[in-house]
C-alpha positions as CSV (number, residue, x, y, z in Angstrom):
1,X,-78.3,78.9,-92.9
2,X,-77.8,78.2,-89.4
3,X,-75.9,75.2,-88.1
4,X,-77.9,72.7,-85.9
5,X,-75.4,70.9,-83.5
6,X,-75.3,67.1,-84.2
7,X,-75.6,64.6,-81.5
8,X,-72.4,62.9,-82.9
9,X,-70.3,65.8,-81.8
10,X,-69.9,64.5,-78.1
11,X,-69.1,61.0,-79.3
12,X,-66.6,62.3,-81.8
13,X,-64.8,64.2,-78.9
14,X,-64.8,61.3,-76.6
15,X,-63.7,59.1,-79.4
16,X,-60.4,61.4,-79.9
17,X,-59.7,61.4,-76.3
18,X,-58.4,57.7,-76.6
19,X,-57.8,57.2,-80.3
20,X,-55.4,59.3,-82.4
21,X,-57.8,58.6,-85.7
22,X,-61.6,58.7,-85.9
23,X,-63.2,57.5,-89.0
24,X,-66.5,59.1,-89.7
25,X,-68.6,57.4,-92.5
26,X,-72.3,57.8,-93.6
27,X,-74.4,58.2,-96.6
28,X,-74.0,60.9,-98.8
29,X,-75.5,64.3,-97.7
30,X,-76.3,63.3,-94.1
31,X,-74.2,66.3,-93.0
32,X,-70.5,64.8,-92.2
33,X,-68.7,67.7,-94.1
34,X,-71.0,70.4,-92.4
35,X,-70.5,68.9,-89.0
36,X,-66.6,68.9,-89.3
37,X,-66.4,72.4,-90.7
38,X,-69.1,74.0,-88.2
39,X,-68.8,72.1,-85.0
40,X,-67.3,74.3,-82.1
41,X,-64.8,71.3,-81.1
42,X,-63.2,71.5,-84.6
43,X,-62.7,75.1,-84.9
44,X,-58.9,75.0,-84.3
45,X,-58.6,72.1,-86.5
46,X,-57.2,72.2,-90.1
47,X,-59.9,71.1,-92.6
48,X,-58.8,69.6,-96.1
49,X,-61.2,68.0,-98.5
50,X,-60.2,65.9,-101.2
51,X,-63.0,67.1,-103.5
52,X,-60.5,70.1,-103.9
53,X,-58.5,69.1,-107.1
54,X,-55.3,70.7,-105.8
55,X,-55.5,68.9,-102.4
56,X,-56.1,65.5,-104.2
57,X,-53.3,66.0,-106.7
58,X,-50.9,66.7,-103.8
59,X,-52.5,63.8,-101.5
60,X,-51.3,61.6,-104.6
61,X,-47.8,63.0,-105.4
62,X,-46.7,64.5,-102.3
63,X,-48.8,63.1,-99.2
64,X,-46.0,64.0,-96.5
65,X,-45.9,67.6,-97.8
66,X,-49.8,67.9,-97.6
67,X,-49.8,66.6,-94.1
68,X,-46.6,68.5,-92.8
69,X,-48.3,71.0,-90.7
70,X,-48.4,69.7,-87.1
71,X,-51.9,70.0,-86.2
72,X,-54.8,68.1,-85.6
73,X,-56.4,67.5,-89.2
74,X,-59.7,66.6,-90.9
75,X,-59.5,64.8,-94.1
76,X,-62.9,64.8,-95.7
77,X,-63.8,62.6,-98.8
78,X,-60.9,60.5,-98.0
79,X,-62.0,57.6,-100.0
80,X,-60.5,59.4,-103.2
81,X,-57.0,58.9,-102.3
82,X,-56.7,55.7,-100.2
83,X,-52.9,55.7,-100.4
84,X,-53.0,58.8,-97.9
85,X,-53.8,56.7,-95.3
86,X,-50.2,55.4,-95.0
87,X,-49.1,58.7,-94.5
88,X,-51.7,59.3,-91.7
89,X,-50.2,56.0,-90.1
90,X,-46.8,57.0,-90.5
91,X,-47.4,60.4,-88.6
92,X,-49.5,58.8,-85.8
93,X,-46.8,56.3,-85.1
94,X,-43.9,58.9,-85.6
95,X,-45.6,61.3,-82.9
96,X,-46.4,58.3,-80.4
97,X,-50.2,58.8,-81.1
98,X,-50.1,62.4,-80.3
99,X,-51.1,63.5,-83.8
100,X,-54.8,63.7,-84.3
101,X,-56.8,62.9,-87.6
102,X,-60.6,62.6,-88.4
103,X,-61.1,60.9,-91.8
104,X,-64.4,61.3,-93.4
105,X,-66.1,60.2,-96.6
106,X,-69.3,58.4,-97.8
107,X,-70.1,55.0,-96.4
108,X,-69.0,52.8,-99.5
109,X,-66.8,49.7,-99.7
110,X,-63.4,51.5,-100.5
111,X,-63.8,53.6,-97.4
112,X,-64.6,50.8,-95.0
113,X,-61.9,48.6,-95.9
114,X,-58.9,50.4,-96.5
115,X,-58.7,52.2,-93.1
116,X,-59.5,48.9,-91.3
117,X,-56.4,47.5,-93.0
118,X,-54.2,50.2,-92.8
119,X,-55.2,52.0,-89.4
120,X,-55.4,48.9,-87.4
121,X,-55.3,49.5,-83.7
122,X,-55.1,53.2,-84.2
123,X,-58.6,54.1,-85.4
124,X,-62.2,54.2,-83.9
125,X,-65.0,53.9,-86.4
126,X,-68.3,55.9,-86.2
127,X,-71.2,56.3,-88.4
128,X,-73.2,59.3,-89.0
129,X,-77.1,59.2,-90.0
130,X,-79.3,62.0,-91.0
131,X,-81.1,64.0,-88.5
132,X,-83.2,62.2,-85.8
133,X,-86.4,63.9,-85.2
134,X,-85.6,64.9,-81.9
135,X,-82.0,66.1,-83.1
136,X,-83.6,68.3,-85.6
137,X,-85.8,69.8,-82.8
138,X,-82.6,70.5,-80.9
139,X,-83.7,68.1,-78.1
140,X,-81.3,65.7,-76.3
141,X,-80.6,62.2,-77.3
142,X,-82.1,61.2,-73.8
143,X,-85.5,60.3,-75.4
144,X,-87.8,57.1,-73.9
145,X,-85.4,54.6,-75.9
146,X,-82.3,56.0,-74.2
147,X,-84.1,56.0,-70.6
148,X,-85.3,52.3,-71.1
149,X,-82.0,51.1,-72.2
150,X,-80.5,52.7,-69.1
151,X,-83.1,50.8,-66.9
152,X,-84.8,54.1,-66.0
153,X,-88.5,54.5,-65.2
154,X,-90.9,55.7,-67.8
155,X,-93.1,58.4,-66.5
156,X,-96.6,59.4,-67.9
157,X,-96.4,62.8,-69.7
158,X,-98.1,65.1,-72.2
159,X,-95.6,65.7,-75.0
160,X,-97.8,67.8,-77.2
161,X,-95.8,68.9,-80.3
162,X,-96.8,71.3,-83.3
163,X,-94.7,68.9,-85.7
164,X,-96.7,67.4,-88.7
165,X,-95.5,64.1,-88.2
166,X,-96.3,62.8,-91.6
167,X,-95.0,65.9,-93.3
168,X,-91.6,64.8,-91.3
169,X,-91.9,61.3,-92.5
170,X,-92.3,62.5,-96.1
171,X,-89.2,64.6,-95.8
172,X,-86.9,62.1,-93.8
173,X,-83.5,62.6,-92.4
174,X,-81.4,64.5,-95.0
175,X,-80.5,67.8,-93.6
176,X,-80.8,69.4,-97.3
177,X,-84.2,68.1,-97.3
178,X,-85.3,68.5,-93.9
179,X,-84.1,72.3,-94.0
180,X,-85.8,73.0,-97.5
181,X,-88.1,76.2,-97.2
182,X,-90.8,74.4,-99.3
183,X,-92.1,71.3,-100.6
184,X,-90.9,72.0,-104.2
185,X,-87.1,72.4,-103.1
186,X,-87.5,69.3,-100.9
187,X,-88.6,67.4,-103.8
188,X,-86.0,68.6,-106.2
189,X,-83.2,67.8,-103.6
190,X,-84.7,64.0,-103.2
191,X,-84.5,63.6,-106.9
192,X,-80.9,65.0,-107.0
193,X,-80.0,62.8,-104.3
194,X,-81.4,59.8,-105.8
195,X,-79.8,60.5,-109.5
196,X,-76.2,61.3,-108.1
197,X,-76.3,58.2,-105.9
198,X,-77.1,56.0,-109.1
199,X,-74.7,58.0,-111.5
200,X,-71.8,58.6,-108.9
201,X,-71.7,56.5,-106.0
202,X,-72.8,53.3,-107.2
203,X,-70.8,53.8,-110.4
204,X,-67.6,54.4,-108.4
205,X,-68.0,50.8,-106.8
206,X,-69.1,48.9,-109.9
207,X,-70.3,49.5,-113.4
208,X,-73.9,48.7,-113.8
209,X,-74.8,48.1,-117.4
210,X,-78.5,48.9,-117.1
211,X,-78.8,51.9,-114.6
212,X,-82.7,52.0,-115.3
213,X,-83.1,48.5,-114.2
214,X,-81.0,49.4,-111.0
215,X,-83.3,52.3,-110.3
216,X,-86.4,50.1,-110.9
217,X,-85.2,47.8,-108.2
218,X,-84.7,50.7,-105.8
219,X,-88.3,51.6,-106.5
220,X,-89.5,48.0,-105.9
221,X,-87.7,47.7,-102.7
222,X,-89.1,51.3,-101.7
223,X,-92.7,50.2,-102.1
224,X,-91.8,47.1,-100.1
225,X,-90.0,48.7,-97.3
226,X,-90.7,46.6,-93.9
227,X,-91.6,43.7,-95.9
228,X,-90.0,40.3,-96.7
229,X,-88.8,40.7,-100.2
230,X,-88.4,37.9,-102.3
231,X,-85.4,38.0,-104.9
232,X,-87.0,36.0,-107.5
233,X,-90.1,38.2,-107.6
234,X,-87.9,41.3,-107.6
235,X,-85.8,40.0,-110.5
236,X,-88.8,39.3,-112.5
237,X,-90.3,42.7,-111.9
238,X,-87.3,44.6,-112.9
239,X,-85.8,42.5,-115.6
240,X,-82.8,41.5,-114.1
241,X,-81.5,38.1,-113.2
242,X,-81.7,36.9,-109.5
243,X,-77.7,37.1,-109.5
244,X,-77.5,40.7,-110.1
245,X,-80.7,41.6,-107.9
246,X,-78.6,39.9,-105.0
247,X,-75.5,42.0,-106.1
248,X,-77.3,45.0,-106.3
249,X,-79.1,44.9,-102.7
250,X,-75.5,43.9,-101.5
251,X,-74.5,47.3,-102.9
252,X,-77.3,49.2,-101.4
253,X,-76.5,47.6,-98.1
254,X,-72.8,48.3,-98.4
255,X,-73.3,52.1,-99.1
256,X,-75.5,52.3,-96.0
257,X,-78.8,53.3,-97.7
258,X,-80.6,50.0,-97.1
259,X,-80.5,47.6,-94.2
260,X,-81.4,44.2,-93.7
261,X,-83.3,43.0,-90.4
262,X,-83.2,39.1,-89.8
263,X,-85.9,37.4,-87.4
264,X,-85.2,37.4,-83.6
265,X,-85.7,34.0,-81.6
266,X,-84.3,32.5,-78.6
267,X,-83.4,28.8,-78.2
268,X,-86.0,26.4,-79.2
269,X,-88.3,29.2,-80.5
270,X,-89.7,28.6,-84.0
271,X,-89.8,32.0,-86.0
272,X,-89.4,33.3,-89.5
273,X,-85.9,33.8,-91.0
274,X,-86.5,35.6,-93.9
275,X,-85.1,39.1,-93.8
276,X,-87.0,42.3,-94.1
277,X,-85.6,45.5,-95.3
278,X,-85.8,49.3,-94.5
279,X,-84.2,52.3,-96.0
280,X,-82.0,54.6,-94.1
281,X,-84.3,57.4,-94.8
282,X,-88.0,57.3,-95.1
283,X,-88.0,60.3,-97.4
284,X,-85.9,58.8,-100.0
285,X,-88.1,55.5,-99.8
286,X,-91.3,57.7,-100.2
287,X,-89.6,59.5,-103.2
288,X,-88.8,56.4,-104.9
289,X,-92.2,55.0,-104.4
290,X,-93.7,57.8,-106.3
291,X,-94.9,59.7,-103.4
292,X,-94.0,63.2,-104.4
293,X,-96.1,65.4,-101.9
294,X,-96.7,65.0,-98.1
295,X,-100.4,64.6,-98.9
296,X,-99.6,61.2,-100.7
297,X,-98.0,59.7,-97.8
298,X,-101.0,60.4,-95.6
299,X,-103.2,57.9,-97.3
300,X,-104.1,54.9,-95.3
301,X,-102.9,52.2,-97.6
302,X,-99.1,53.5,-97.5
303,X,-98.6,55.9,-94.4
304,X,-97.9,52.8,-92.0
305,X,-95.0,51.3,-93.7
306,X,-93.3,54.7,-94.1
307,X,-94.0,55.8,-90.7
308,X,-92.5,52.5,-89.3
309,X,-89.5,53.1,-91.7
310,X,-89.1,56.6,-90.0
311,X,-89.2,55.0,-86.5
312,X,-86.6,52.8,-87.7
313,X,-84.1,55.7,-88.8
314,X,-84.8,57.2,-85.1
315,X,-83.4,53.9,-83.8
316,X,-80.8,53.9,-86.2
317,X,-79.8,57.4,-85.1
318,X,-79.7,56.3,-81.3
319,X,-77.7,53.1,-82.0
320,X,-74.9,55.2,-83.7
321,X,-74.4,56.8,-80.6
322,X,-73.9,53.9,-78.3
323,X,-70.5,52.5,-77.3
324,X,-71.4,49.0,-78.6
325,X,-73.9,49.3,-81.6
326,X,-77.1,47.3,-80.8
327,X,-78.2,44.5,-83.0
328,X,-81.6,45.4,-84.7
329,X,-84.0,42.5,-85.5
330,X,-87.8,41.9,-85.9
331,X,-89.9,39.0,-84.3
332,X,-92.3,36.8,-86.1
333,X,-93.3,33.6,-84.6
334,X,-94.3,30.9,-86.8
335,X,-97.1,29.5,-84.2
336,X,-98.6,32.9,-84.0
337,X,-100.2,35.7,-85.9
338,X,-98.2,38.0,-83.8
339,X,-95.3,40.3,-84.9
340,X,-93.2,42.9,-83.4
341,X,-91.5,45.3,-85.5
342,X,-88.1,45.9,-83.8
343,X,-86.0,44.1,-81.2
344,X,-83.1,45.7,-80.1
345,X,-80.6,43.8,-78.5
346,X,-76.8,44.1,-77.1
347,X,-75.5,41.6,-74.8
348,X,-78.2,40.8,-72.2
349,X,-80.1,43.9,-72.8
350,X,-83.2,43.4,-75.1
351,X,-85.9,46.1,-76.0
352,X,-89.1,45.3,-78.2
353,X,-90.6,48.1,-80.1
354,X,-93.8,48.2,-82.0
355,X,-95.0,50.8,-84.5
356,X,-98.5,52.1,-85.1
357,X,-99.1,55.1,-87.1
358,X,-102.2,56.1,-85.8
359,X,-103.0,58.8,-83.1
360,X,-105.0,56.8,-80.7
361,X,-104.0,53.2,-79.1
362,X,-106.1,50.6,-77.6
363,X,-105.2,47.7,-75.4
364,X,-106.0,45.3,-78.5
365,X,-103.0,47.2,-80.1
366,X,-100.8,45.4,-77.5
367,X,-101.6,41.9,-78.4
368,X,-98.2,41.2,-80.3
369,X,-96.3,42.9,-77.7
370,X,-98.0,41.1,-74.9
371,X,-97.2,37.6,-76.7
372,X,-93.4,38.6,-77.1
373,X,-93.1,39.8,-73.5
374,X,-94.5,36.6,-72.3
375,X,-92.1,34.4,-74.1
376,X,-89.1,36.6,-73.5
377,X,-88.6,37.4,-70.0
378,X,-85.2,38.7,-71.2
379,X,-86.7,41.7,-72.4
380,X,-87.2,45.3,-70.8
381,X,-90.3,47.1,-70.9
382,X,-92.0,47.1,-74.4
383,X,-92.5,50.3,-76.3
384,X,-95.3,51.1,-78.7
385,X,-94.4,54.2,-80.9
386,X,-97.5,55.8,-82.3
387,X,-98.3,59.2,-83.8
388,X,-100.2,60.7,-80.7
389,X,-99.0,63.2,-78.0
390,X,-99.0,61.2,-74.5
391,X,-96.5,58.8,-72.9
392,X,-98.5,56.4,-70.8
393,X,-98.9,52.7,-69.6
394,X,-101.2,51.0,-72.1
395,X,-100.8,47.4,-70.5
396,X,-98.7,45.7,-67.9
397,X,-94.9,46.8,-68.6
398,X,-96.0,48.3,-72.2
399,X,-95.8,52.0,-72.9
400,X,-97.4,54.3,-75.6
401,X,-94.7,56.5,-76.7
402,X,-95.1,59.4,-79.2
403,X,-92.4,59.4,-81.9
404,X,-91.5,62.7,-81.0
405,X,-90.5,61.6,-77.5
406,X,-89.1,58.4,-78.8
């Protein structure tokens, strides 16, 4: 299978210019190992994986021997032996920060905490998401969102694409699913992903007495993606205590498969504070919801929320490339019937993004965005992402942008 270059390659190379260690995390199967093995930048690097039983044994019993070869080194699945990080620290300090390492593994609690404690002042932390839509199409990361963020002018354009957008929403961002040759294989890989996540990743962190209830909670959260979930109702529906539901939701967030968005407001503004939730992948969310074919996700009563989740993961991929990761929120004032799906903020930069799953937009579709811009002069141009094929100004300071160009 041909390797598709990842946007993260450039950021990895830049990070290694000024840091002896880079820690690359991300959910299972988003392509971390493939990137580190296949990217041209790492061709001369030594690659070790602690999935290899022999390498893991030596990492535990003879870490200095394992890393004795004075070469830039990749250590994959490093969370399997946190003790190895002490040797990495020793070698970095001994060589006056000349020895280079990339450490990689699933984004779970053990990986995120151990390096920060052991490698303070020596490491840069990067997060890999699944494929962005433009990335899979071998397009640059310079989409409309990046251009607006940089203060560049948005120009009207016809960006027609042959892509079946709702098929892309159903498949999501996991490389193995995106690259599957047919729907059956894609479905099998989604199922395997969810089963492995519950049986291995979560159980590595904490023992769950009733895995079936945990899965039921995941299914309920997937059906409510983009909504304001109430833990009491979730607890009742999946047969768990509210305490356990809260704990399980924290686990999903800690493993980077589930994201919490809080309400956005400026001083003196009354807005909703209850969190909304999105999955890292629209494909996994639709699978957990019982949508097992691309045709199922095209139904009017479900396509909107998974299209919105798909746009969320595009923002997530873009945000992972920024020097300072922007904060992501939503806006819903208590005094209006308006709502803006995403507000991206970093310092004094603010961009509002609304999502519509239709292929055509009208001026009426800009109502919420107009309300937001009216009360938030700190924001740049508003973006309405939709399923059409033209970039154009739909209202003053508001632009319609196809998801393929976003």
